[in-house]
DSSP file (Angstrom, degrees, kcal/mol; ACC not computed):
  #  RESIDUE AA STRUCTURE BP1 BP2  ACC     N-H-->O    O-->H-N    N-H-->O    O-->H-N    TCO  KAPPA ALPHA  PHI   PSI    X-CA   Y-CA   Z-CA
    1    1 A M     >        0   0    0      0, 0.0     4,-2.7     0, 0.0     5,-0.2   0.000 360.0 360.0 360.0 -45.4    6.8   -9.6   26.8
    2    2 A R  H  >  +     0   0    0      1,-0.2     4,-2.3     2,-0.2     5,-0.2   0.930 360.0  43.7 -58.8 -48.7    9.7   -7.8   25.1
    3    3 A T  H  > S+     0   0    0      2,-0.2     4,-2.6     1,-0.2    -1,-0.2   0.907 113.9  50.6 -66.4 -42.3   10.3  -10.6   22.6
    4    4 A L  H  > S+     0   0    0      2,-0.2     4,-2.5     1,-0.2    -2,-0.2   0.931 111.9  47.2 -61.2 -46.3    6.7  -11.2   21.9
    5    5 A L  H  X S+     0   0    0     -4,-2.7     4,-2.1     1,-0.2    -2,-0.2   0.931 114.4  45.9 -62.8 -46.9    6.0   -7.5   21.2
    6    6 A R  H  X S+     0   0    0     -4,-2.3     4,-2.5    -5,-0.2    -1,-0.2   0.891 112.4  51.9 -64.0 -39.2    9.0   -7.1   19.0
    7    7 A T  H  X S+     0   0    0     -4,-2.6     4,-2.5    -5,-0.2    -2,-0.2   0.919 109.7  48.6 -63.7 -44.2    8.1  -10.3   17.1
    8    8 A L  H  X S+     0   0    0     -4,-2.5     4,-2.1     2,-0.2    -1,-0.2   0.890 111.0  50.7 -64.9 -39.1    4.5   -9.2   16.5
    9    9 A V  H  X S+     0   0    0     -4,-2.1     4,-2.4    -5,-0.2    -2,-0.2   0.955 112.4  46.5 -61.4 -49.3    5.7   -5.8   15.2
   10   10 A W  H  X S+     0   0    0     -4,-2.5     4,-2.8     1,-0.2    -2,-0.2   0.882 110.4  52.9 -63.4 -38.1    8.2   -7.5   12.8
   11   11 A L  H  X S+     0   0    0     -4,-2.5     4,-2.3     2,-0.2    -1,-0.2   0.915 110.5  47.6 -62.8 -41.7    5.6  -10.0   11.6
   12   12 A A  H  X S+     0   0    0     -4,-2.1     4,-2.2     2,-0.2     5,-0.2   0.898 113.2  48.3 -65.9 -40.0    3.2   -7.1   10.8
   13   13 A V  H  X S+     0   0    0     -4,-2.4     4,-3.0     2,-0.2     5,-0.5   0.926 111.6  49.5 -65.5 -44.1    5.9   -5.2    9.0
   14   14 A V  H  X S+     0   0    0     -4,-2.8     4,-2.1     1,-0.2     5,-0.3   0.908 110.2  51.9 -61.1 -42.4    6.9   -8.3    7.0
   15   15 A L  H  X S+     0   0    0     -4,-2.3     4,-1.4    -5,-0.2    -1,-0.2   0.944 118.8  34.6 -58.5 -50.3    3.3   -8.9    6.1
   16   16 A W  H  X S+     0   0    0     -4,-2.2     4,-2.2     2,-0.2    -2,-0.2   0.961 122.5  42.4 -73.3 -52.9    2.8   -5.3    4.8
   17   17 A F  H  X S+     0   0    0     -4,-3.0     4,-2.2     1,-0.2    -3,-0.2   0.881 113.2  53.8 -65.5 -38.4    6.2   -4.6    3.3
   18   18 A G  H  X S+     0   0    0     -4,-2.1     4,-2.0    -5,-0.5    -1,-0.2   0.914 109.2  48.8 -61.0 -42.7    6.4   -8.1    1.7
   19   19 A G  H  X S+     0   0    0     -4,-1.4     4,-2.2    -5,-0.3    -2,-0.2   0.902 109.4  52.8 -62.7 -41.1    3.1   -7.5    0.0
   20   20 A L  H  < S+     0   0    0     -4,-2.2    -1,-0.2     1,-0.2    -2,-0.2   0.887 111.8  45.8 -61.5 -39.1    4.3   -4.1   -1.2
   21   21 A L  H  < S+     0   0    0     -4,-2.2     4,-0.4     1,-0.2    -1,-0.2   0.828 115.5  46.3 -73.5 -31.5    7.4   -5.7   -2.7
   22   22 A F  H >X S+     0   0    0     -4,-2.0     4,-1.8    -5,-0.2     3,-0.7   0.777  94.7  77.2 -81.8 -26.9    5.5   -8.6   -4.3
   23   23 A F  H 3X S+     0   0    0     -4,-2.2     4,-2.6     1,-0.2     5,-0.2   0.886  89.5  53.5 -56.1 -46.9    2.7   -6.5   -5.8
   24   24 A P  H 3> S+     0   0    0      0, 0.0     4,-2.6     0, 0.0    -1,-0.2   0.857 108.2  52.4 -59.0 -31.6    4.6   -5.1   -8.8
   25   25 A I  H <> S+     0   0    0     -3,-0.7     4,-2.6    -4,-0.4    -2,-0.2   0.905 108.9  49.8 -67.6 -40.9    5.6   -8.7   -9.7
   26   26 A T  H  X S+     0   0    0     -4,-1.8     4,-2.4     2,-0.2    -1,-0.2   0.929 112.5  47.3 -61.5 -46.0    1.9   -9.6   -9.6
   27   27 A A  H  X S+     0   0    0     -4,-2.6     4,-2.5     2,-0.2     5,-0.2   0.929 112.6  48.6 -62.7 -45.7    1.0   -6.7  -11.8
   28   28 A W  H  X S+     0   0    0     -4,-2.6     4,-2.0    -5,-0.2    -1,-0.2   0.927 111.6  50.1 -60.0 -44.4    3.7   -7.5  -14.3
   29   29 A A  H  X S+     0   0    0     -4,-2.6     4,-1.3     1,-0.2     5,-0.2   0.907 111.1  49.1 -62.0 -42.0    2.7  -11.1  -14.4
   30   30 A A  H  X S+     0   0    0     -4,-2.4     4,-1.7     1,-0.2     3,-0.3   0.942 116.2  40.7 -63.6 -47.7   -0.9  -10.2  -15.1
   31   31 A F  H  < S+     0   0    0     -4,-2.5    -1,-0.2     1,-0.2    -2,-0.2   0.717 116.3  49.7 -77.6 -19.4   -0.2   -7.8  -17.9
   32   32 A S  H  < S+     0   0    0     -4,-2.0    -1,-0.2    -5,-0.2    -2,-0.2   0.650 120.2  33.3 -92.3 -14.3    2.5   -9.9  -19.5
   33   33 A T  H  < S+     0   0    0     -4,-1.3     2,-0.6    -3,-0.3    -2,-0.2   0.621 106.6  68.7-114.1 -17.0    0.5  -13.2  -19.6
   34   34 A I     <  -     0   0    0     -4,-1.7    -1,-0.1    -5,-0.2     6,-0.1  -0.916  60.2-161.7-109.3 118.6   -3.1  -12.0  -20.2
   35   35 A A  S    S+     0   0    0     -2,-0.6     2,-0.9     1,-0.1    -1,-0.1   0.834  75.3  79.6 -67.1 -33.5   -3.8  -10.5  -23.6
   36   36 A D     >  -     0   0    0      1,-0.2     4,-2.4     2,-0.1     5,-0.2  -0.669  66.0-163.6 -80.1 107.3   -7.0   -8.8  -22.5
   37   37 A T  H  > S+     0   0    0     -2,-0.9     4,-2.7     1,-0.2    -1,-0.2   0.808  88.2  57.6 -64.5 -28.8   -5.8   -5.7  -20.6
   38   38 A H  H  > S+     0   0    0      2,-0.2     4,-2.0     1,-0.2    -1,-0.2   0.931 109.0  44.6 -65.8 -44.4   -9.3   -5.3  -19.0
   39   39 A A  H  > S+     0   0    0      2,-0.2     4,-2.0     1,-0.2    -2,-0.2   0.918 114.7  48.9 -64.8 -43.4   -9.0   -8.8  -17.5
   40   40 A A  H  X S+     0   0    0     -4,-2.4     4,-2.5     1,-0.2    -2,-0.2   0.917 110.9  50.9 -61.9 -42.8   -5.4   -8.1  -16.4
   41   41 A G  H  X S+     0   0    0     -4,-2.7     4,-2.7     1,-0.2    -1,-0.2   0.861 107.4  53.5 -62.8 -36.5   -6.5   -4.8  -14.9
   42   42 A T  H  X S+     0   0    0     -4,-2.0     4,-2.4     2,-0.2    -1,-0.2   0.914 109.7  47.6 -64.2 -43.4   -9.3   -6.5  -13.0
   43   43 A I  H  X S+     0   0    0     -4,-2.0     4,-2.4     2,-0.2    -2,-0.2   0.928 114.2  46.7 -62.6 -45.6   -6.8   -9.0  -11.5
   44   44 A V  H  X S+     0   0    0     -4,-2.5     4,-2.6     2,-0.2    -2,-0.2   0.907 111.6  51.0 -64.8 -41.8   -4.4   -6.2  -10.5
   45   45 A A  H  X S+     0   0    0     -4,-2.7     4,-2.1     2,-0.2    -1,-0.2   0.913 111.7  47.1 -63.3 -42.5   -7.2   -4.1   -9.0
   46   46 A K  H  X S+     0   0    0     -4,-2.4     4,-2.0     2,-0.2    -1,-0.2   0.910 113.0  49.4 -64.5 -41.7   -8.5   -7.0   -6.9
   47   47 A S  H  X S+     0   0    0     -4,-2.4     4,-2.6     1,-0.2    -2,-0.2   0.895 110.1  51.1 -63.7 -40.3   -4.9   -7.7   -5.8
   48   48 A L  H  X S+     0   0    0     -4,-2.6     4,-2.8     2,-0.2    -1,-0.2   0.888 107.4  53.2 -65.3 -39.4   -4.3   -4.1   -4.9
   49   49 A G  H  X S+     0   0    0     -4,-2.1     4,-2.3     2,-0.2    -1,-0.2   0.914 110.7  46.6 -61.1 -42.6   -7.5   -4.0   -2.8
   50   50 A V  H  X S+     0   0    0     -4,-2.0     4,-2.6     2,-0.2    -2,-0.2   0.929 112.6  50.3 -64.5 -44.7   -6.3   -7.0   -0.9
   51   51 A L  H  X S+     0   0    0     -4,-2.6     4,-2.7     1,-0.2    -2,-0.2   0.912 110.7  49.8 -59.2 -43.8   -2.9   -5.5   -0.4
   52   52 A H  H  X S+     0   0    0     -4,-2.8     4,-2.8     2,-0.2    -1,-0.2   0.925 112.3  45.7 -63.5 -44.8   -4.5   -2.2    0.8
   53   53 A H  H  X S+     0   0    0     -4,-2.3     4,-2.3     2,-0.2    -1,-0.2   0.899 113.4  50.4 -66.5 -38.2   -6.7   -3.9    3.4
   54   54 A E  H  X S+     0   0    0     -4,-2.6     4,-2.9    -5,-0.2    -2,-0.2   0.920 112.7  47.6 -61.4 -43.9   -3.8   -6.1    4.5
   55   55 A G  H  X S+     0   0    0     -4,-2.7     4,-3.1     2,-0.2     5,-0.2   0.886 109.8  51.5 -65.9 -40.4   -1.7   -2.9    4.9
   56   56 A L  H  X S+     0   0    0     -4,-2.8     4,-2.0     2,-0.2    -1,-0.2   0.912 114.3  44.1 -64.1 -41.2   -4.4   -1.1    6.8
   57   57 A F  H  X S+     0   0    0     -4,-2.3     4,-2.3     2,-0.2    -2,-0.2   0.961 117.6  43.8 -65.0 -51.8   -4.8   -4.0    9.2
   58   58 A A  H  X S+     0   0    0     -4,-2.9     4,-2.7     1,-0.2    -2,-0.2   0.899 113.2  52.2 -62.6 -41.3   -1.0   -4.4    9.6
   59   59 A G  H  X S+     0   0    0     -4,-3.1     4,-2.6     2,-0.2    -1,-0.2   0.913 109.7  47.7 -63.5 -43.5   -0.4   -0.7    9.9
   60   60 A C  H  X S+     0   0    0     -4,-2.0     4,-2.4    -5,-0.2    -1,-0.2   0.909 113.2  49.6 -62.4 -41.0   -3.0   -0.3   12.7
   61   61 A L  H  X S+     0   0    0     -4,-2.3     4,-2.9     2,-0.2     5,-0.2   0.907 109.9  51.2 -63.7 -41.9   -1.5   -3.2   14.4
   62   62 A I  H  X S+     0   0    0     -4,-2.7     4,-2.9     2,-0.2     5,-0.3   0.941 110.9  47.5 -61.0 -48.1    2.0   -1.8   14.1
   63   63 A V  H  X S+     0   0    0     -4,-2.6     4,-2.4     1,-0.2    -2,-0.2   0.933 114.1  47.5 -59.5 -46.1    1.0    1.6   15.5
   64   64 A L  H  X S+     0   0    0     -4,-2.4     4,-2.4     1,-0.2    -2,-0.2   0.939 114.7  45.2 -61.2 -48.1   -0.8   -0.1   18.4
   65   65 A L  H  X S+     0   0    0     -4,-2.9     4,-2.7     1,-0.2    -2,-0.2   0.884 113.3  49.6 -66.1 -38.7    2.1   -2.4   19.2
   66   66 A L  H  X S+     0   0    0     -4,-2.9     4,-2.3    -5,-0.2    -1,-0.2   0.894 110.7  50.6 -66.8 -38.2    4.7    0.4   19.0
   67   67 A A  H  X S+     0   0    0     -4,-2.4     4,-2.5    -5,-0.3    -2,-0.2   0.911 112.0  47.1 -64.9 -41.8    2.6    2.5   21.3
   68   68 A I  H  X S+     0   0    0     -4,-2.4     4,-2.3     2,-0.2     6,-0.3   0.928 112.4  50.4 -63.2 -44.1    2.4   -0.3   23.8
   69   69 A G  H  <>S+     0   0    0     -4,-2.7     5,-2.1     1,-0.2     6,-1.9   0.850 111.0  48.9 -62.6 -35.5    6.1   -0.9   23.4
   70   70 A L  H ><5S+     0   0    0     -4,-2.3     3,-0.9     3,-0.2    -1,-0.2   0.923 112.2  47.8 -68.3 -44.8    6.7    2.8   24.0
   71   71 A A  H 3<5S+     0   0    0     -4,-2.5    -2,-0.2     1,-0.2    -1,-0.2   0.839 117.0  42.0 -65.7 -33.6    4.5    2.9   27.1
   72   72 A T  T 3<5S-     0   0    0     -4,-2.3    -1,-0.2    -5,-0.2    -2,-0.2   0.358 112.7-117.6 -96.1   5.7    6.1   -0.2   28.6
   73   73 A R  T < 5S+     0   0    0     -3,-0.9    -3,-0.2    -4,-0.3    -4,-0.1   0.713  78.6 126.9  64.7  23.8    9.6    0.9   27.6
   74   74 A V  S   <S+     0   0    0     -5,-2.1     2,-0.3    -6,-0.3    -4,-0.2   0.851  77.2  39.6 -70.7 -35.5   10.2   -2.0   25.3
   75   75 A F  S    S-     0   0    0     -6,-1.9    -2,-0.1    -9,-0.2    -1,-0.1  -0.838  93.4-112.8-112.6 152.1   11.1    0.6   22.7
   76   76 A R    >   -     0   0    0     -2,-0.3     3,-2.0     1,-0.1     4,-0.1  -0.284  37.4 -99.5 -74.9 167.5   13.1    3.8   23.1
   77   77 A R  T >  S+     0   0    0      1,-0.3     3,-1.9     2,-0.2     4,-0.2   0.766 116.9  74.0 -60.1 -26.8   11.5    7.2   22.7
   78   78 A S  T >> S+     0   0    0      1,-0.3     3,-1.4     2,-0.2     4,-0.6   0.620  73.9  83.6 -64.7 -10.4   12.9    7.4   19.2
   79   79 A I  H <>  +     0   0    0     -3,-2.0     4,-2.0     1,-0.3    -1,-0.3   0.675  69.6  80.8 -67.2 -14.8   10.2    4.9   18.1
   80   80 A V  H <> S+     0   0    0     -3,-1.9     4,-2.3     1,-0.2    -1,-0.3   0.867  86.8  56.2 -57.5 -36.4    7.8    7.8   17.9
   81   81 A V  H <> S+     0   0    0     -3,-1.4     4,-2.5     1,-0.2    -1,-0.2   0.901 105.4  50.9 -63.2 -40.2    9.3    8.5   14.4
   82   82 A A  H  X S+     0   0    0     -4,-0.6     4,-2.4     2,-0.2    -1,-0.2   0.871 108.5  52.1 -65.0 -36.4    8.5    5.0   13.4
   83   83 A I  H  X S+     0   0    0     -4,-2.0     4,-2.5     2,-0.2    -2,-0.2   0.919 110.1  48.5 -64.5 -42.8    4.9    5.6   14.6
   84   84 A V  H  X S+     0   0    0     -4,-2.3     4,-2.2     2,-0.2    -2,-0.2   0.913 111.2  49.9 -63.7 -42.8    4.7    8.8   12.5
   85   85 A V  H  X S+     0   0    0     -4,-2.5     4,-2.4     2,-0.2    -1,-0.2   0.917 111.5  49.0 -61.5 -43.3    6.1    6.9    9.4
   86   86 A T  H  X S+     0   0    0     -4,-2.4     4,-2.5     1,-0.2    -2,-0.2   0.901 109.8  51.3 -64.3 -40.8    3.5    4.2    9.9
   87   87 A L  H  X S+     0   0    0     -4,-2.5     4,-2.5     2,-0.2    -1,-0.2   0.887 109.8  50.2 -63.4 -38.3    0.7    6.7   10.2
   88   88 A A  H  X S+     0   0    0     -4,-2.2     4,-2.5     2,-0.2     5,-0.2   0.918 110.3  49.9 -64.5 -43.0    1.8    8.4    7.0
   89   89 A M  H  X S+     0   0    0     -4,-2.4     4,-2.3     1,-0.2    -2,-0.2   0.909 111.0  49.9 -60.9 -42.1    1.9    5.0    5.3
   90   90 A L  H  X S+     0   0    0     -4,-2.5     4,-2.7     2,-0.2    -2,-0.2   0.922 110.4  50.0 -62.3 -44.4   -1.6    4.3    6.6
   91   91 A G  H  X S+     0   0    0     -4,-2.5     4,-2.3     1,-0.2    -2,-0.2   0.914 112.0  46.6 -61.6 -44.1   -2.9    7.7    5.3
   92   92 A L  H  X S+     0   0    0     -4,-2.5     4,-2.2     2,-0.2    -1,-0.2   0.894 113.1  49.7 -66.0 -39.7   -1.4    7.2    1.8
   93   93 A T  H  X S+     0   0    0     -4,-2.3     4,-2.7    -5,-0.2    -2,-0.2   0.925 112.3  47.1 -64.7 -44.7   -2.9    3.7    1.6
   94   94 A A  H  X S+     0   0    0     -4,-2.7     4,-2.9     2,-0.2     5,-0.3   0.897 110.3  53.4 -64.3 -40.0   -6.3    4.9    2.7
   95   95 A W  H  X>S+     0   0    0     -4,-2.3     5,-1.9    -5,-0.2     4,-1.4   0.923 112.7  44.1 -60.7 -45.2   -6.2    7.8    0.2
   96   96 A S  I  <>S+     0   0    0     -4,-2.2     5,-2.8     3,-0.2    -2,-0.2   0.946 118.8  42.3 -64.0 -48.7   -5.4    5.4   -2.6
   97   97 A Q  I  <5S+     0   0    0     -4,-2.7    -2,-0.2     1,-0.2    -1,-0.2   0.885 125.4  30.4 -68.6 -40.6   -8.0    2.8   -1.6
   98   98 A Y  I  <5S+     0   0    0     -4,-2.9    -1,-0.2    -5,-0.2    -3,-0.2   0.488 133.5  20.1-105.7  -3.8  -10.9    5.1   -0.7
   99   99 A S  I  X5S+     0   0    0     -4,-1.4     4,-1.6    -5,-0.3    -3,-0.2   0.627 124.0  37.3-125.1 -59.2  -10.4    8.0   -3.0
  100  100 A I  I  ><S+     0   0    0     -5,-1.9     4,-2.3     1,-0.2     5,-0.2   0.951 116.5  48.4 -68.0 -50.4   -8.2    7.4   -6.0
  101  101 A I  H  ><S+     0   0    0     -5,-2.8     4,-2.4     1,-0.2    -1,-0.2   0.905 110.7  50.7 -61.6 -43.5   -9.3    3.8   -6.9
  102  102 A P  H  > S+     0   0    0      0, 0.0     4,-2.0     0, 0.0    -1,-0.2   0.886 111.1  49.6 -61.4 -35.8  -13.0    4.6   -6.7
  103  103 A H  H  X S+     0   0    0     -4,-1.6     4,-2.1     2,-0.2    -2,-0.2   0.887 109.9  50.6 -69.0 -37.0  -12.5    7.6   -9.0
  104  104 A M  H  X S+     0   0    0     -4,-2.3     4,-2.4     1,-0.2    -1,-0.2   0.909 109.3  51.8 -63.0 -40.6  -10.6    5.4  -11.4
  105  105 A E  H  X S+     0   0    0     -4,-2.4     4,-2.6     2,-0.2     5,-0.2   0.887 107.2  52.6 -64.3 -39.1  -13.4    2.9  -11.3
  106  106 A K  H  X S+     0   0    0     -4,-2.0     4,-2.7     2,-0.2    -1,-0.2   0.921 110.1  48.4 -61.5 -43.7  -15.9    5.6  -12.1
  107  107 A D  H  X S+     0   0    0     -4,-2.1     4,-1.4     2,-0.2    -2,-0.2   0.913 111.8  49.9 -61.9 -42.4  -13.8    6.6  -15.2
  108  108 A R  H  <>S+     0   0    0     -4,-2.4     5,-2.3     2,-0.2    -2,-0.2   0.926 113.3  44.7 -63.2 -45.6  -13.6    3.0  -16.3
  109  109 A I  H ><5S+     0   0    0     -4,-2.6     3,-1.8     1,-0.2    -1,-0.2   0.904 111.0  53.8 -65.9 -41.4  -17.4    2.5  -16.0
  110  110 A A  H 3<5S+     0   0    0     -4,-2.7    -1,-0.2     1,-0.3    -2,-0.2   0.777 103.7  58.1 -63.8 -25.3  -18.1    5.8  -17.7
  111  111 A A  T 3<5S-     0   0    0     -4,-1.4     3,-0.3    -3,-0.2    -1,-0.3   0.376 133.3 -89.2 -85.7   5.0  -15.9    4.6  -20.6
  112  112 A G  T < 5S-     0   0    0     -3,-1.8    -3,-0.2     1,-0.2    -2,-0.2   0.563  73.2 -63.3 100.8   9.9  -18.1    1.6  -21.1
  113  113 A G  S   <S+     0   0    0     -5,-2.3     2,-0.5    -6,-0.2    -1,-0.2  -0.018 124.8  67.3 106.5 -30.5  -16.4   -0.9  -18.7
  114  114 A A    >   -     0   0    0     -3,-0.3     3,-2.3    -6,-0.1     4,-0.2  -0.966  65.9-154.8-126.6 115.0  -13.0   -1.2  -20.3
  115  115 A I  G >  S+     0   0    0     -2,-0.5     3,-1.3     1,-0.3    -1,-0.1   0.803  94.0  61.7 -60.7 -30.2  -10.9    2.0  -20.3
  116  116 A D  G 3  S+     0   0    0      1,-0.2    -1,-0.3    -3,-0.1     4,-0.1   0.527  85.4  78.1 -74.2  -3.7   -9.0    0.8  -23.4
  117  117 A S  G <  S+     0   0    0     -3,-2.3    -1,-0.2    -6,-0.1    -2,-0.2   0.607  92.1  57.8 -80.3  -9.9  -12.2    0.9  -25.4
  118  118 A V  S <  S-     0   0    0     -3,-1.3    -7,-0.0    -4,-0.2    -6,-0.0  -0.892  98.9 -96.9-117.1 151.9  -12.0    4.7  -25.6
  119  119 A P    >   -     0   0    0      0, 0.0     3,-1.7     0, 0.0     6,-0.3  -0.225  31.3-114.9 -63.8 154.9   -9.1    6.7  -27.1
  120  120 A R  T 3  S+     0   0    0      1,-0.3     9,-0.1     5,-0.1    -4,-0.0   0.739 116.1  62.5 -61.0 -22.8   -6.4    8.1  -24.8
  121  121 A T  T 3  S+     0   0    0      4,-0.1    -1,-0.3     5,-0.1    -3,-0.0   0.657  77.9 106.7 -78.3 -15.6   -7.5   11.6  -25.7
  122  122 A D  S <> S-     0   0    0     -3,-1.7     4,-2.8     1,-0.1     3,-0.3  -0.421  79.5-126.6 -62.9 136.0  -11.0   10.9  -24.2
  123  123 A P  H  > S+     0   0    0      0, 0.0     4,-2.4     0, 0.0     5,-0.2   0.831 109.1  54.0 -56.7 -33.5  -11.3   12.9  -21.0
  124  124 A R  H  > S+     0   0    0      2,-0.2     4,-2.3     1,-0.2     5,-0.1   0.917 111.9  43.5 -67.3 -42.0  -12.3    9.7  -19.1
  125  125 A H  H  > S+     0   0    0     -6,-0.3     4,-2.8    -3,-0.3     5,-0.2   0.912 113.7  51.1 -68.2 -42.4   -9.2    7.9  -20.3
  126  126 A A  H  X S+     0   0    0     -4,-2.8     4,-2.1     2,-0.2    -2,-0.2   0.907 112.3  46.5 -61.7 -41.7   -7.0   10.9  -19.6
  127  127 A D  H  X S+     0   0    0     -4,-2.4     4,-2.7    -5,-0.2     5,-0.2   0.908 111.4  51.9 -67.1 -41.3   -8.4   11.2  -16.0
  128  128 A F  H  X S+     0   0    0     -4,-2.3     4,-2.6     1,-0.2    -2,-0.2   0.931 110.7  48.1 -58.3 -46.7   -8.0    7.5  -15.5
  129  129 A D  H  X S+     0   0    0     -4,-2.8     4,-2.3     2,-0.2    -1,-0.2   0.893 111.2  50.6 -62.7 -40.4   -4.3    7.7  -16.6
  130  130 A R  H  X S+     0   0    0     -4,-2.1     4,-2.0     1,-0.2    -1,-0.2   0.927 113.4  45.0 -62.6 -45.3   -3.7   10.7  -14.3
  131  131 A L  H  X S+     0   0    0     -4,-2.7     4,-2.7     2,-0.2    -2,-0.2   0.872 110.0  55.3 -66.7 -37.1   -5.2    8.8  -11.4
  132  132 A H  H  X S+     0   0    0     -4,-2.6     4,-2.4    -5,-0.2    -2,-0.2   0.919 108.0  48.5 -62.1 -43.7   -3.3    5.7  -12.2
  133  133 A R  H  X S+     0   0    0     -4,-2.3     4,-2.4     2,-0.2    -1,-0.2   0.915 111.5  50.0 -62.2 -42.3    0.0    7.7  -12.1
  134  134 A A  H  X S+     0   0    0     -4,-2.0     4,-2.3     1,-0.2    -2,-0.2   0.910 109.7  51.4 -61.7 -41.7   -1.0    9.1   -8.8
  135  135 A S  H  X S+     0   0    0     -4,-2.7     4,-2.4     1,-0.2    -2,-0.2   0.911 109.2  50.1 -61.4 -43.5   -1.8    5.7   -7.5
  136  136 A E  H  X S+     0   0    0     -4,-2.4     4,-2.2     1,-0.2    -1,-0.2   0.914 110.5  49.7 -61.7 -42.6    1.6    4.4   -8.6
  137  137 A H  H  X S+     0   0    0     -4,-2.4     4,-2.3     1,-0.2    -1,-0.2   0.883 110.1  50.8 -65.2 -37.8    3.3    7.3   -6.9
  138  138 A L  H  X S+     0   0    0     -4,-2.3     4,-2.5     2,-0.2    -1,-0.2   0.928 109.8  49.4 -65.0 -43.8    1.4    6.6   -3.7
  139  139 A E  H  X S+     0   0    0     -4,-2.4     4,-2.4     1,-0.2    -2,-0.2   0.898 111.1  50.2 -62.2 -39.4    2.4    3.0   -3.7
  140  140 A Q  H  X S+     0   0    0     -4,-2.2     4,-2.5     2,-0.2    -1,-0.2   0.900 110.3  50.1 -64.8 -39.9    6.0    3.9   -4.2
  141  141 A A  H  X S+     0   0    0     -4,-2.3     4,-2.5     2,-0.2    -2,-0.2   0.900 111.0  48.6 -65.2 -40.5    5.8    6.4   -1.3
  142  142 A V  H  X S+     0   0    0     -4,-2.5     4,-2.2     2,-0.2    -2,-0.2   0.902 111.2  50.9 -65.8 -39.6    4.3    3.7    0.9
  143  143 A M  H  X S+     0   0    0     -4,-2.4     4,-1.9     2,-0.2    -2,-0.2   0.918 110.6  48.2 -63.5 -43.0    7.0    1.3   -0.2
  144  144 A L  H  X S+     0   0    0     -4,-2.5     4,-2.4     1,-0.2    -2,-0.2   0.907 110.1  52.8 -62.8 -41.3    9.7    3.9    0.7
  145  145 A G  H  X S+     0   0    0     -4,-2.5     4,-2.7     1,-0.2    -2,-0.2   0.888 106.3  53.8 -59.9 -39.1    8.0    4.4    4.0
  146  146 A G  H  X S+     0   0    0     -4,-2.2     4,-2.2     2,-0.2    -1,-0.2   0.890 108.2  49.0 -62.7 -40.3    8.2    0.7    4.6
  147  147 A L  H  X S+     0   0    0     -4,-1.9     4,-2.1     2,-0.2    -2,-0.2   0.923 112.0  48.3 -65.0 -43.9   11.9    0.7    4.0
  148  148 A V  H  X S+     0   0    0     -4,-2.4     4,-2.8     1,-0.2    -2,-0.2   0.905 110.0  53.5 -61.7 -41.3   12.3    3.6    6.4
  149  149 A L  H  X S+     0   0    0     -4,-2.7     4,-2.6     1,-0.2     5,-0.2   0.910 106.9  50.8 -60.8 -43.4   10.2    1.8    8.9
  150  150 A V  H  X S+     0   0    0     -4,-2.2     4,-2.4     1,-0.2    -1,-0.2   0.922 112.1  47.6 -60.4 -43.8   12.4   -1.3    8.7
  151  151 A I  H  X S+     0   0    0     -4,-2.1     4,-1.9     2,-0.2    -2,-0.2   0.925 111.7  49.7 -63.7 -44.7   15.5    0.9    9.2
  152  152 A L  H  X S+     0   0    0     -4,-2.8     4,-0.5     1,-0.2    -2,-0.2   0.892 112.7  47.1 -63.0 -39.3   13.9    2.7   12.2
  153  153 A L  H >< S+     0   0    0     -4,-2.6     3,-1.1     1,-0.2     4,-0.2   0.902 109.7  53.3 -68.5 -39.9   13.0   -0.6   13.8
  154  154 A A  H >< S+     0   0    0     -4,-2.4     3,-1.6     1,-0.3    -1,-0.2   0.851 101.4  60.8 -63.3 -33.5   16.4   -2.0   13.3
  155  155 A R  H >< S+     0   0    0     -4,-1.9     3,-1.5     1,-0.3    -1,-0.3   0.705  87.4  74.1 -67.2 -18.3   18.0    1.0   15.0
  156  156 A Q  T << S+     0   0    0     -3,-1.1    -1,-0.3    -4,-0.5    -2,-0.2   0.677  91.0  58.3 -67.6 -14.7   16.1    0.1   18.1
  157  157 A Y  T <         0   0    0     -3,-1.6    -1,-0.3    -4,-0.2    -2,-0.2   0.425 360.0 360.0 -95.9   0.9   18.6   -2.8   18.6
  158  158 A E    <         0   0    0     -3,-1.5    -1,-0.2    -4,-0.1    -2,-0.1   0.494 360.0 360.0 -72.1 360.0   21.7   -0.6   18.7
């Protein structure tokens, strides 16, 4: 039971954290190889949606498995901090997916479908850029949370 529970936790962490680490490479590849920024942005947005749903699934699974491990004493009491970190990661991911991204999409549609079709001084473009920066900061925070989570889980083996 102990090995199975720990293995499932690590697999869920690898799934989420690995995706977080790979996403910037996907974004870079899209924008460096596709001349049409709207098409590249569409690919990145779809990839981000998949990453977010993957993270929401993996994060819920991590919390559930850690709670079971805490209750069955597979993990020490200090695992509560890892649960809190995972819940924070889940909250930030949900905020990005269900609040920031839909608002960015509204700005894009209001700008005629391609945000680059309006000048950067246009309020829709300016709002899109502001939201995009917020989205990047949230992804960075979730990535940092993932690193902290890996460290907290590794400490369970001391």
